[in-house]
C-alpha positions, 0 to 999 in steps of 0.5 A: 239091522232089522231095528235100523230099518224099523226105526228109519221107516217109522220116522220117515212116515212121521216126517211125511206128516210134517211135510204135508202140514208145511205144504198145507200152510204154504198152499194157504199163504193167501187164504183170508183168515187162515191160521198155520199149524206147527208140528212137534215131535217126541221119541217113540218107545225106548228099550234098555239094553244092559251090557255084561260087565267084564270081571277081568278089567280091574278098573271097571267099566268106563261106559254106562252099564246100560244102553237106551235104544229107541225106535224112532220119532212120532208126531206129538202134536199139530198145534194151531197157531192163532197169531194175528195176520196182517190187515188188508184194507178193501173198503168193501162194506161186507169185509170184516177183519177181527183184530184180536187173537183167539176170536172167531165169527159164528157161522151157521151150517144146516146139517140134517135139518138142524143149524150147527154152529161153526167158527171161522176167521175169514171175514169176507161175506156176501149177500144171498136170498133169505131162504125163508123170505124172498124179499130179504137178503142174508149175509153168508160166507163164500160157501153160502153158510150163514153169519150168525148174530149175538142171538145165534140167528141169521142176519137178514134185512130188506133187499132195497138197501143202500149202505151197510154200517158197523157201529162202534158197539158192534151193531149192524145198521142198514140204510134203505133207499128211502133213507130209513135206517134198519137195525140188523142186530148185534154182531158177536164173536166167540172168544176161544180160551183153548183153541187147541180143542177146536176141530178143523173141518176144512174150508177155513172152518172149525167145529166146537168139540163135545166139552163134556166128553173132554171133561171141560165146562163150556164156559171154560173153553169159549166165551161169547163177546160183542164185536165192538170197537177194538175187536172188529174192523169194517172194510178190511180183511185179515190175511193169513199168518203164514210166513212164507220164508219160515215155511220154506226153511222148515220145508228144506230142513224137513226134506233133509231129515227125510233124506237122511232117514231114507239113507239109513233105510238104504244102508240097513238094506245094504248091510242085510245084503252083505250078511246074506252074501256071507251066508251063501 
């Protein structure tokens, strides 16, 4: 009975993690560039119980000599799914949609006085005053983090602009009010070959891991590619790749599994009560 209680309680805790993951997916169904996660399970430790044979039974055993008894299930992985989301037209000059899976924008965040590179699929950008020059503006995310170009630098241009245009080669060109064309630099994307190594940090951002500590060379995991035609679309945004119908089905199934597990805990508790009643 103790084994039944332990097995059920261990599994219930792991099912709660799946419920949390599904809830997070549903909560971000309308988040631009959000990528859903999928939980998979594996068995916990098994114990081999060898039954005694019956020498008085002439025909021998009809069942296997041993019984494998498990102690529940655990979350094996919470995999990031980078399926392409639907493209939503906005006709806004600072909206960019990545049209290929496993590609990300480069985002620069200042931490402890140093700029650290992050990745995101959220292509909704805005303008903010350049902290180094009040006569310039720079492209930032909704959180105020800087969009980086192919040289890992901020994208800045004069404040008196009229139009922002992305060329087929991935170059950002700014048309000023006097008709002058200003070259703001090459937009670039990071192609991640092993997306499961990315570390989610919240706010729809991912951080690159310590490649050496994981035993990988940087060039085996990521590749810097130009944001040319075919990889980036101006005036559009990529929606979330969460399928609400699928997530609701997973939610109901997981809740039913959780219900069965808690019922097993209740039955084990009732059995323990019966035994204690007999002893008295």
